[in-house]
N, CA and C of each residue as an Amber inpcrd file, in Angstrom:
protein
   468
-105.4700000  36.9990000-219.8850000-105.6090000  35.6630000-219.3460000
-105.3640000  34.6440000-220.4550000-104.8550000  33.4830000-220.0820000
-104.5560000  32.4450000-221.0510000-105.7810000  31.5750000-221.3080000
-105.9020000  31.1530000-222.5600000-106.9940000  30.2450000-222.9220000
-106.4390000  28.8280000-222.9410000-107.2930000  27.8680000-222.7280000
-106.8650000  26.4800000-222.8490000-106.5200000  26.1870000-224.2960000
-105.5000000  25.3810000-224.5090000-105.0440000  25.0790000-225.8610000
-106.1480000  24.4740000-226.7030000-106.9560000  23.5880000-226.1280000
-107.9820000  22.9300000-226.9370000-109.0370000  23.9080000-227.4420000
-109.1580000  25.0910000-226.8500000-110.0800000  26.1080000-227.3450000
-109.6850000  26.5480000-228.7460000-108.3810000  26.6710000-229.0120000
-107.9120000  27.0930000-230.3210000-108.2870000  26.0850000-231.4080000
-108.3410000  24.8320000-231.0700000-108.5510000  23.7910000-232.0630000
-110.0130000  23.3980000-232.2180000-110.8710000  23.9240000-231.4130000
-112.2750000  23.5380000-231.4380000-112.8720000  23.7280000-232.8310000
-113.3410000  22.6660000-233.4100000-114.0270000  22.7400000-234.6950000
-113.1170000  22.8190000-235.9040000-111.8140000  22.8080000-235.7400000
-110.9010000  22.9080000-236.8720000-110.3200000  21.5340000-237.1550000
-110.7470000  20.9310000-238.2350000-110.2880000  19.5850000-238.5840000
-109.9170000  19.5470000-240.0580000-108.6430000  19.7940000-240.3970000
-108.2440000  19.7340000-241.8100000-108.5260000  18.3530000-242.3890000
-109.0160000  18.3450000-243.6040000-109.2920000  17.0820000-244.2830000
-108.1360000  16.7410000-245.2040000-108.2850000  15.6770000-245.9600000
-107.2400000  15.2930000-246.9060000-107.0720000  16.3350000-248.0120000
-108.0150000  17.2750000-248.1430000-107.9110000  18.3300000-249.1430000
-106.9070000  19.4050000-248.7640000-106.4370000  19.4030000-247.5340000
-105.4480000  20.3670000-247.0810000-104.0780000  19.7040000-247.0880000
-103.5560000  19.4510000-248.2860000-102.3100000  18.7140000-248.4220000
-101.1290000  19.6410000-248.6770000-101.0380000  20.7310000-247.9570000
 -99.9030000  21.6240000-248.1370000 -98.9790000  21.5330000-246.9280000
 -97.8020000  22.1130000-247.0780000 -96.8240000  22.0640000-245.9930000
 -97.3040000  22.7450000-244.7320000 -98.1480000  23.7630000-244.8660000
 -98.6210000  24.4940000-243.7060000 -99.9920000  24.0620000-243.2280000
-100.5590000  23.0490000-243.8330000-101.9120000  22.6280000-243.4750000
-102.0070000  22.2620000-242.0070000-102.9360000  22.8870000-241.3380000
-103.1640000  22.5710000-239.9380000-102.2880000  23.3330000-238.9720000
-101.3740000  24.1700000-239.4650000-100.5550000  24.9650000-238.5600000
-101.4110000  26.0350000-237.9040000-101.2290000  26.2050000-236.6290000
-101.9820000  27.2080000-235.8850000-100.9840000  28.0290000-235.0860000
-101.1570000  29.3500000-235.1030000-100.2320000  30.2500000-234.4330000
-101.0100000  31.4120000-233.8420000-100.3270000  32.2080000-233.0570000
-100.9240000  33.4540000-232.5990000-100.6770000  34.5170000-233.6620000
-101.4980000  35.5480000-233.7010000-101.3040000  36.6310000-234.6500000
 -99.9720000  37.3220000-234.3810000 -99.6020000  37.4590000-233.1140000
 -98.3300000  38.0970000-232.7760000 -97.1460000  37.3030000-233.3350000
 -97.1190000  36.0000000-233.1290000 -96.0100000  35.1920000-233.6450000
 -95.9980000  35.1680000-235.1710000 -97.1720000  35.0980000-235.7740000
 -97.2910000  35.1170000-237.2330000 -96.7410000  36.4410000-237.7680000
 -97.0560000  37.5460000-237.0920000 -96.5650000  38.8640000-237.4950000
 -95.0440000  38.9560000-237.3610000 -94.4980000  38.4140000-236.2870000
 -93.0420000  38.4060000-236.1020000 -92.3480000  37.6070000-237.2000000
 -92.9330000  36.4800000-237.5690000 -92.3840000  35.6520000-238.6430000
 -92.4100000  36.4170000-239.9640000 -93.5500000  37.0280000-240.3000000
 -93.6690000  37.7880000-241.5450000 -92.6910000  38.9580000-241.5610000
 -92.5660000  39.6450000-240.4330000 -91.6540000  40.7760000-240.3410000
 -90.2060000  40.3390000-240.5510000 -89.8570000  39.1690000-240.0290000
 -88.4860000  38.6900000-240.2040000 -88.1970000  38.3790000-241.6670000
 -89.2090000  37.9660000-242.4280000 -89.0130000  37.7100000-243.8530000
 -88.9290000  39.0120000-244.6510000 -89.6560000  40.0400000-244.2190000
 -89.6850000  41.3110000-244.9420000 -88.4500000  42.1620000-244.6750000
 -87.7660000  41.8850000-243.5990000 -86.6030000  42.6790000-243.2190000
 -85.3450000  41.8300000-243.2880000 -84.2590000  42.3730000-242.8590000
 -82.9820000  41.6820000-242.9830000 -82.6460000  40.8080000-241.7870000
 -83.6490000  40.3720000-241.0650000 -83.4090000  39.4560000-239.9530000
 -82.9600000  38.1130000-240.5140000 -82.0980000  37.4470000-239.8130000
 -81.5560000  36.1980000-240.3390000 -82.3650000  35.0210000-239.8120000
 -83.5170000  34.8100000-240.4090000 -84.3310000  33.6400000-240.1180000
 -84.0470000  32.5810000-241.1800000 -84.0360000  33.0400000-242.4190000
 -83.6080000  32.1930000-243.5330000 -82.6300000  33.0230000-244.3680000
 -81.8400000  32.3740000-245.1800000 -80.8110000  33.0810000-245.9390000
 -81.4280000  33.9720000-247.0140000 -80.6580000  34.9470000-247.4430000
 -81.0810000  35.8370000-248.5350000 -81.3070000  35.0230000-249.8020000
 -80.4530000  34.0400000-250.0210000 -80.6060000  33.1610000-251.1900000
 -81.9570000  32.4500000-251.1520000 -82.3530000  31.9630000-249.9920000
 -83.6480000  31.2810000-249.8720000 -84.8000000  32.2580000-250.0850000
 -84.6870000  33.4680000-249.5390000 -85.7360000  34.4800000-249.7620000
 -85.8810000  34.7910000-251.2430000 -84.7370000  34.8730000-251.9600000
 -84.7840000  35.1250000-253.4000000 -85.4570000  33.9820000-254.1430000
 -85.1830000  32.7610000-253.7250000 -85.8190000  31.6060000-254.3630000
 -87.3160000  31.5770000-254.1000000 -87.7190000  31.8970000-252.8680000
 -89.1330000  31.8970000-252.5070000 -89.9000000  32.9000000-253.3660000
 -89.3210000  34.0720000-253.5850000 -90.0440000  35.1520000-254.2570000
 -89.8530000  35.1850000-255.7720000 -89.2450000  34.1620000-256.3290000
 -89.0850000  34.0630000-257.7780000 -90.2830000  33.3080000-258.3550000
 -90.9020000  33.8990000-259.3660000 -92.0660000  33.2480000-259.9870000
 -91.6030000  32.0430000-260.7920000 -92.1950000  30.9090000-260.4850000
 -91.9040000  29.6720000-261.2050000 -93.0690000  29.3370000-262.1350000
 -94.2960000  29.5370000-261.6480000 -95.5090000  29.2750000-262.4200000
 -96.1690000  30.6240000-262.6990000 -96.2230000  31.0330000-263.9760000
 -96.7750000  32.3410000-264.3340000 -98.2710000  32.4550000-264.0640000
 -99.0090000  31.4460000-264.4450000-100.4580000  31.4750000-264.2590000
-100.8050000  30.6650000-263.0280000-101.6680000  31.2320000-262.1890000
-102.0220000  30.5150000-260.9680000-102.6800000  29.1890000-261.3310000
-102.2790000  28.1280000-260.6720000-102.7500000  26.7920000-261.0450000
-104.1120000  26.4420000-260.4470000-105.0470000  27.3700000-260.5470000
-106.3750000  27.1290000-260.0130000-107.3220000  26.7720000-261.1540000
-108.2880000  25.9310000-260.8700000-109.3130000  25.7170000-261.8800000
-110.2860000  26.8960000-261.8330000-111.1740000  26.9730000-262.7960000
-112.0590000  28.1290000-262.9290000-112.9590000  28.3390000-261.7080000
-113.3800000  27.2770000-261.0430000-114.2610000  27.4410000-259.8850000
-113.5490000  28.1620000-258.7480000-112.2580000  27.9130000-258.5670000
-111.5050000  28.5670000-257.5050000-111.2100000  30.0150000-257.8800000
-110.9860000  30.2930000-259.1650000-110.7160000  31.6660000-259.5930000
-111.8680000  32.5990000-259.2300000-113.0730000  32.0660000-259.1280000
-114.2140000  32.8900000-258.7260000-114.0140000  33.4650000-257.3300000
-113.2410000  32.7950000-256.4950000-112.9820000  33.2830000-255.1440000
-111.8820000  34.3320000-255.1250000-111.1360000  34.4510000-256.2050000
-110.0400000  35.4220000-256.2110000-109.9040000  36.0610000-257.5780000
-110.5510000  37.1820000-257.7510000-110.4580000  37.9190000-259.0060000
-109.0410000  38.4590000-259.2070000-108.2640000  38.5530000-258.1300000
-106.9060000  39.0820000-258.2240000-105.8890000  38.0190000-258.6340000
-106.3380000  36.7830000-258.8930000-105.3990000  35.7080000-259.1850000
-104.5740000  35.9780000-260.4390000-105.0580000  36.8360000-261.3470000
-104.2940000  37.1710000-262.5490000-103.0700000  38.0310000-262.2130000
-103.0650000  38.6650000-261.0480000-101.9620000  39.5350000-260.6550000
-100.7870000  38.7560000-260.0730000-100.9710000  37.4550000-259.8510000
 -99.9630000  36.6540000-259.1590000 -99.5940000  35.4030000-259.9320000
 -98.3490000  34.9920000-259.7640000 -97.8870000  33.6850000-260.1750000
 -97.5460000  32.9350000-258.8930000 -96.7890000  31.8550000-259.0370000
 -96.3920000  31.1000000-257.8490000 -94.8940000  30.8670000-257.8310000
 -94.3390000  31.0460000-256.6340000 -92.9440000  30.7090000-256.3820000
 -92.9160000  29.3670000-255.6860000 -92.0850000  29.2260000-254.6950000
 -91.9970000  27.9710000-253.9530000 -93.1320000  27.9040000-252.9370000
 -94.3100000  27.5480000-253.4010000 -95.5170000  27.3610000-252.5770000
 -96.0880000  28.6640000-252.0180000 -95.7170000  29.8000000-252.5820000
 -96.2930000  31.0840000-252.1770000 -96.7130000  31.8460000-253.4260000
 -97.7280000  32.7130000-253.2710000 -98.1090000  33.5620000-254.3940000
 -97.0700000  34.6700000-254.5040000 -96.7730000  35.0810000-255.7280000
 -95.7840000  36.1350000-255.9680000 -96.3750000  37.1240000-256.9690000
 -96.3520000  38.4260000-256.6100000 -96.9070000  39.4680000-257.4880000
 -96.0690000  39.5900000-258.7450000 -96.7620000  39.6120000-259.9000000
 -96.0810000  39.6710000-261.1910000 -95.5470000  41.0650000-261.5180000
 -96.3420000  42.1030000-261.2590000 -95.9810000  43.4730000-261.6410000
 -96.3190000  44.4320000-260.5140000 -95.6910000  45.6040000-260.5380000
 -96.0420000  46.6480000-259.5770000 -97.5180000  47.0140000-259.7680000
 -98.2100000  47.2800000-258.6600000 -99.5990000  47.7360000-258.7570000
 -99.6260000  49.2550000-258.7540000-100.7200000  49.8290000-259.2100000
-100.8240000  51.2910000-259.2200000-100.8250000  51.8510000-257.8010000
-101.1890000  51.0160000-256.8290000-101.1850000  51.4450000-255.4290000
 -99.7880000  51.4430000-254.8270000 -98.8500000  50.7880000-255.5120000
 -97.4810000  50.7510000-255.0090000 -97.0300000  49.4100000-254.4610000
 -97.8350000  48.3720000-254.5960000 -97.3950000  47.0310000-254.1700000
 -96.3830000  46.5610000-255.2160000 -95.1460000  46.2740000-254.8160000
 -94.1130000  45.9760000-255.8140000 -94.1650000  44.5470000-256.3460000
 -93.6960000  44.4080000-257.5780000 -93.4880000  43.0720000-258.1330000
 -92.5470000  42.3350000-257.1860000 -92.7810000  41.0580000-257.0080000
 -91.9490000  40.2640000-256.1130000 -92.5050000  40.1460000-254.7100000
 -93.5190000  40.9690000-254.3700000 -94.1980000  40.7970000-253.0730000
 -94.7350000  39.3760000-253.0400000 -94.6050000  38.7210000-251.8990000
 -95.0950000  37.3500000-251.8230000 -95.8160000  37.1080000-250.5070000
 -96.5220000  36.0050000-250.4460000 -97.2390000  35.6520000-249.2290000
 -98.1330000  34.4570000-249.4550000 -99.0370000  34.2360000-248.5150000
 -99.9390000  33.0970000-248.5950000-101.1830000  33.3960000-247.7780000
-102.2150000  32.6340000-248.0490000-103.4920000  32.7620000-247.3500000
-103.7040000  31.5140000-246.5070000-104.5210000  31.6530000-245.4790000
-104.8700000  30.5040000-244.6560000-106.2640000  30.0080000-244.9880000
-106.5350000  28.7760000-244.6520000-107.8160000  28.1530000-244.9720000
-108.9900000  28.8490000-244.2970000-108.7580000  29.4970000-243.1720000
-109.8470000  30.1420000-242.4370000-109.8280000  31.6600000-242.6030000
-109.1220000  32.1510000-243.6270000-109.1660000  33.5690000-243.9340000
-107.9590000  34.3920000-243.5330000-106.9560000  33.7920000-242.9000000
-105.7680000  34.5800000-242.5630000-105.0090000  34.9140000-243.8500000
-104.1460000  35.9160000-243.7720000-103.4580000  36.4080000-244.9630000
-102.1130000  36.9860000-244.5480000-101.1040000  36.8010000-245.3620000
 -99.8240000  37.4390000-245.1020000 -99.2510000  37.9970000-246.3920000
 -98.5410000  39.1040000-246.2550000 -97.8660000  39.7600000-247.3640000
 -96.4520000  40.0780000-246.9030000 -95.4770000  39.7720000-247.7480000
 -94.0830000  40.0590000-247.4720000 -93.5690000  40.9370000-248.6110000
 -93.1850000  42.1640000-248.2920000 -92.6820000  43.1310000-249.2720000
 -91.2510000  43.4540000-248.8730000 -90.2940000  42.7770000-249.5020000
 -88.8890000  42.9600000-249.1600000 -88.3320000  44.2650000-249.7130000
 -88.9360000  44.7870000-250.7890000 -88.4640000  46.0510000-251.3780000
 -88.6610000  47.2100000-250.4020000 -89.8180000  47.2570000-249.7510000
 -90.1360000  48.3440000-248.8230000 -90.0220000  47.9340000-247.3590000
 -89.5790000  46.6950000-247.1010000 -89.4740000  46.1480000-245.7420000
 -90.7950000  46.2420000-244.9930000 -91.8530000  45.7870000-245.6640000
 -93.2010000  45.8330000-245.1010000 -93.7600000  44.4170000-245.0300000
 -94.4020000  44.1250000-243.9130000 -95.1670000  42.8810000-243.8250000
 -96.5670000  43.2350000-243.3400000 -97.5410000  42.5050000-243.8450000
 -98.9310000  42.6870000-243.4240000 -99.4800000  41.3090000-243.0930000
-100.0710000  41.1990000-241.9200000-100.7310000  39.9570000-241.5250000
-102.1560000  40.3060000-241.1400000-103.0910000  39.6240000-241.7650000
-104.5070000  39.7850000-241.4270000-104.9150000  38.5060000-240.7140000
-105.3080000  38.6280000-239.4680000-105.6170000  37.4580000-238.6460000
-107.1020000  37.2000000-238.5670000-107.6250000  36.4740000-239.5280000
-109.0330000  36.0920000-239.5150000-109.1620000  34.6090000-239.2130000
-110.2440000  34.2420000-238.6190000-110.5780000  32.8310000-238.4500000
-112.0540000  32.6810000-238.7650000-112.3180000  32.4360000-240.0220000
-113.6880000  32.2300000-240.4780000-113.6900000  30.8910000-241.2080000
-114.1610000  29.8580000-240.5450000-114.1840000  28.5480000-241.1830000
-115.0740000  28.5960000-242.4180000-114.6880000  27.8610000-243.4400000
-115.3970000  27.8390000-244.7180000-115.4360000  29.2330000-245.3360000
-114.3220000  29.9460000-245.2410000-114.1080000  31.2840000-245.7990000
-115.1620000  31.5980000-246.8540000-116.1460000  32.4140000-246.5010000
-117.3050000  32.6260000-247.3860000-116.9890000  33.4830000-248.6070000
-117.7110000  33.2090000-249.6740000-117.4740000  33.9120000-250.9360000
-117.9170000  35.3720000-250.8860000-118.7520000  35.7550000-249.9110000
-119.1860000  37.1510000-249.8720000-118.0760000  38.1080000-249.4770000
-116.9610000  37.6060000-249.0370000-115.8130000  38.4660000-248.7530000
-114.7120000  38.2530000-249.8000000-115.1120000  37.8910000-251.0180000
-114.1770000  37.6740000-252.1070000-113.2400000  38.8610000-252.2610000
-111.9690000  38.5720000-252.2930000-110.9200000  39.5690000-252.4980000
-110.8450000  40.6330000-251.4170000-111.3850000  40.3680000-250.2480000
-111.3040000  41.3250000-249.1440000-109.8530000  41.6260000-248.7890000
-109.0160000  40.5950000-248.7650000-107.6060000  40.7850000-248.4190000
-106.9420000  41.8000000-249.3390000-107.0500000  41.5650000-250.6450000
-106.3400000  42.4340000-251.5900000-106.9130000  43.8510000-251.5630000
-108.1990000  44.0030000-251.2870000-108.7820000  45.3420000-251.1680000
-108.1790000  46.0790000-249.9610000-108.0360000  45.3760000-248.8570000
-107.4290000  45.9770000-247.6560000-105.9800000  46.3460000-247.9400000
-105.2260000  45.4450000-248.5520000-103.8190000  45.6810000-248.8380000
-103.6540000  46.8610000-249.7970000-104.4720000  46.9240000-250.8280000
-104.3730000  48.0340000-251.7800000-104.7040000  49.3630000-251.0930000
-105.6520000  49.3560000-250.1740000-105.9820000  50.5770000-249.4210000
-104.8000000  51.0000000-248.5450000-104.1370000  50.0390000-247.9100000
-102.9660000  50.3370000-247.0850000-101.8580000  50.9530000-247.9410000
-101.5860000  50.3440000-249.0940000-100.5320000  50.8630000-249.9620000
-100.9060000  52.2140000-250.5570000-102.1650000  52.4470000-250.8530000
-102.6010000  53.7580000-251.3420000-102.3270000  54.8230000-250.2830000
-102.5880000  54.4870000-249.0160000-102.2900000  55.4180000-247.9210000
-100.7860000  55.6620000-247.7960000 -99.9690000  54.5760000-247.9170000
 -98.5110000  54.7360000-247.8810000 -98.0700000  55.7220000-248.9540000
 -98.5740000  55.4820000-250.1810000 -98.1980000  56.2980000-251.3290000
 -98.6040000  57.7570000-251.1100000 -99.8160000  57.9860000-250.6270000
-100.2910000  59.3500000-250.3740000 -99.4510000  60.0360000-249.2940000
 -99.1150000  59.3060000-248.2370000 -98.3090000  59.8830000-247.1570000
 -96.8800000  60.1710000-247.6000000 -96.3130000  59.2850000-248.4350000
 -94.9690000  59.5180000-248.9680000 -94.9470000  60.7920000-249.7910000
 -95.9630000  60.9490000-250.6490000 -96.0240000  62.1150000-251.5300000
 -96.2590000  63.4060000-250.7480000 -97.0360000  63.3420000-249.6720000
 -97.3250000  64.5540000-248.9020000 -96.1420000  64.9690000-248.0120000
 -95.2050000  64.0360000-247.7690000 -94.0500000  64.3440000-246.9300000
 -92.8940000  64.9350000-247.7270000 -93.0120000  64.9360000-249.0450000
 -91.9040000  65.4320000-249.8750000 -91.8630000  66.9390000-249.8940000
Protein backbone atom coordinates (compact mmCIF):
# COMPACT_ATOMS: atom_id res chain seq x y z
CA UNK A 1 0.00 0.00 0.00
CA UNK A 2 1.14 3.55 -0.68
CA UNK A 3 1.89 6.01 2.10
CA UNK A 4 1.02 9.67 1.91
CA UNK A 5 3.98 11.76 0.80
CA UNK A 6 3.87 13.97 3.88
CA UNK A 7 4.50 10.88 6.05
CA UNK A 8 8.02 10.65 4.62
CA UNK A 9 8.81 14.23 5.60
CA UNK A 10 7.33 14.19 9.09
CA UNK A 11 9.86 15.61 11.52
CA UNK A 12 12.66 16.04 8.96
CA UNK A 13 13.69 19.68 8.71
CA UNK A 14 17.24 20.32 7.45
CA UNK A 15 18.77 23.40 9.00
CA UNK A 16 21.32 25.79 7.57
CA UNK A 17 23.97 23.29 8.76
CA UNK A 18 23.00 20.96 5.91
CA UNK A 19 24.61 22.98 3.14
CA UNK A 20 25.51 20.18 0.76
CA UNK A 21 24.25 19.41 -2.71
CA UNK A 22 22.22 16.47 -1.45
CA UNK A 23 20.86 18.11 1.68
CA UNK A 24 17.21 17.34 2.11
CA UNK A 25 17.01 14.81 -0.72
CA UNK A 26 14.65 11.99 0.09
CA UNK A 27 14.32 8.77 -1.91
CA UNK A 28 13.14 5.22 -1.61
CA UNK A 29 15.70 2.55 -0.75
CA UNK A 30 14.90 0.84 -4.05
CA UNK A 31 15.60 3.95 -6.15
CA UNK A 32 18.71 4.75 -4.09
CA UNK A 33 19.95 1.18 -4.70
CA UNK A 34 19.30 1.47 -8.45
CA UNK A 35 21.25 4.73 -8.55
CA UNK A 36 24.20 3.23 -6.62
CA UNK A 37 24.16 0.13 -8.83
CA UNK A 38 24.27 2.26 -11.97
CA UNK A 39 27.40 3.99 -10.64
CA UNK A 40 29.08 0.69 -9.71
CA UNK A 41 28.43 -0.90 -13.08
CA UNK A 42 28.79 0.17 -16.67
CA UNK A 43 25.33 1.66 -16.96
CA UNK A 44 25.38 5.00 -18.71
CA UNK A 45 23.99 7.33 -16.09
CA UNK A 46 27.08 9.52 -16.04
CA UNK A 47 30.18 9.29 -18.21
CA UNK A 48 33.19 7.15 -17.34
CA UNK A 49 35.23 10.36 -17.23
CA UNK A 50 32.89 11.78 -14.59
CA UNK A 51 33.03 8.56 -12.54
CA UNK A 52 36.84 8.76 -12.65
CA UNK A 53 36.75 12.36 -11.46
CA UNK A 54 34.31 11.54 -8.64
CA UNK A 55 36.49 8.71 -7.33
CA UNK A 56 39.81 10.57 -7.48
CA UNK A 57 41.07 11.73 -4.09
CA UNK A 58 41.47 15.49 -4.01
CA UNK A 59 41.74 16.00 -0.23
CA UNK A 60 43.95 13.37 1.47
CA UNK A 61 42.88 14.06 5.03
CA UNK A 62 39.19 14.21 5.80
CA UNK A 63 38.28 17.83 6.49
CA UNK A 64 36.57 17.14 9.79
CA UNK A 65 37.38 18.80 13.06
CA UNK A 66 38.31 16.57 16.00
CA UNK A 67 34.77 16.49 17.45
CA UNK A 68 33.37 14.98 14.24
CA UNK A 69 36.22 12.45 13.98
CA UNK A 70 34.89 10.93 17.20
CA UNK A 71 31.84 9.81 15.20
CA UNK A 72 33.98 8.08 12.60
CA UNK A 73 37.10 6.23 13.66
CA UNK A 74 37.40 5.07 10.03
CA UNK A 75 37.90 8.63 8.75
CA UNK A 76 41.66 7.98 8.44
CA UNK A 77 40.90 5.35 5.77
CA UNK A 78 39.29 7.92 3.45
CA UNK A 79 40.05 11.11 1.63
CA UNK A 80 37.60 13.19 -0.38
CA UNK A 81 36.89 13.39 -4.07
CA UNK A 82 34.19 15.57 -5.57
CA UNK A 83 31.96 15.72 -2.45
CA UNK A 84 32.24 11.98 -1.75
CA UNK A 85 34.49 9.97 0.54
CA UNK A 86 37.06 7.89 -1.34
CA UNK A 87 39.00 4.93 0.13
CA UNK A 88 42.74 5.57 0.16
CA UNK A 89 44.03 1.96 0.20
CA UNK A 90 42.76 -1.58 -0.17
CA UNK A 91 41.43 -2.96 3.12
CA UNK A 92 42.38 -6.38 4.46
CA UNK A 93 38.74 -7.37 3.96
CA UNK A 94 39.01 -6.64 0.25
CA UNK A 95 37.41 -3.19 -0.06
CA UNK A 96 39.46 -1.67 -2.90
CA UNK A 97 41.16 1.69 -3.02
CA UNK A 98 38.96 4.05 -5.00
CA UNK A 99 35.70 2.78 -3.49
CA UNK A 100 33.55 5.83 -2.93
CA UNK A 101 30.23 6.84 -1.44
CA UNK A 102 28.47 9.09 1.02
CA UNK A 103 26.43 9.00 4.20
CA UNK A 104 23.06 10.56 4.91
CA UNK A 105 22.19 12.81 7.83
CA UNK A 106 19.78 10.24 9.26
CA UNK A 107 22.11 7.25 8.97
CA UNK A 108 21.78 6.10 5.36
CA UNK A 109 24.97 4.93 3.67
CA UNK A 110 26.14 4.10 0.17
CA UNK A 111 29.23 2.41 -1.21
CA UNK A 112 30.24 2.29 -4.87
CA UNK A 113 32.94 -0.26 -5.79
CA UNK A 114 33.63 0.03 -9.52
CA UNK A 115 36.52 -2.48 -9.40
CA UNK A 116 34.22 -5.34 -8.32
CA UNK A 117 30.96 -3.84 -9.68
CA UNK A 118 29.46 -3.82 -6.20
CA UNK A 119 27.16 -1.30 -4.60
CA UNK A 120 25.90 -1.35 -1.02
CA UNK A 121 23.09 0.83 0.27
CA UNK A 122 22.13 0.83 3.93
CA UNK A 123 18.73 2.45 4.36
CA UNK A 124 18.49 3.83 7.87
CA UNK A 125 16.42 6.72 9.10
CA UNK A 126 17.53 7.62 12.58
CA UNK A 127 17.27 11.35 13.19
CA UNK A 128 20.20 12.76 15.16
CA UNK A 129 22.28 9.69 14.18
CA UNK A 130 23.37 8.59 17.66
CA UNK A 131 26.99 8.11 18.64
CA UNK A 132 26.32 4.65 20.10
CA UNK A 133 26.29 3.26 16.58
CA UNK A 134 29.67 4.82 15.73
CA UNK A 135 31.18 3.19 12.66
CA UNK A 136 28.29 0.73 12.30
CA UNK A 137 28.30 1.25 8.53
CA UNK A 138 31.96 0.38 8.03
CA UNK A 139 31.66 -2.65 10.34
CA UNK A 140 28.77 -3.97 8.24
CA UNK A 141 30.62 -3.29 4.99
CA UNK A 142 33.81 -4.96 6.21
CA UNK A 143 31.78 -8.02 7.28
CA UNK A 144 30.17 -8.17 3.81
CA UNK A 145 33.56 -7.96 2.09
CA UNK A 146 35.05 -10.57 4.45
CA UNK A 147 32.24 -12.92 3.39
CA UNK A 148 32.89 -12.11 -0.31
CA UNK A 149 36.58 -12.87 0.18
CA UNK A 150 35.88 -16.14 2.04
CA UNK A 151 33.38 -17.28 -0.61
CA UNK A 152 35.76 -16.40 -3.46
CA UNK A 153 38.53 -18.42 -1.83
CA UNK A 154 36.29 -21.42 -1.13
CA UNK A 155 35.09 -21.51 -4.77
CA UNK A 156 38.61 -21.85 -6.18
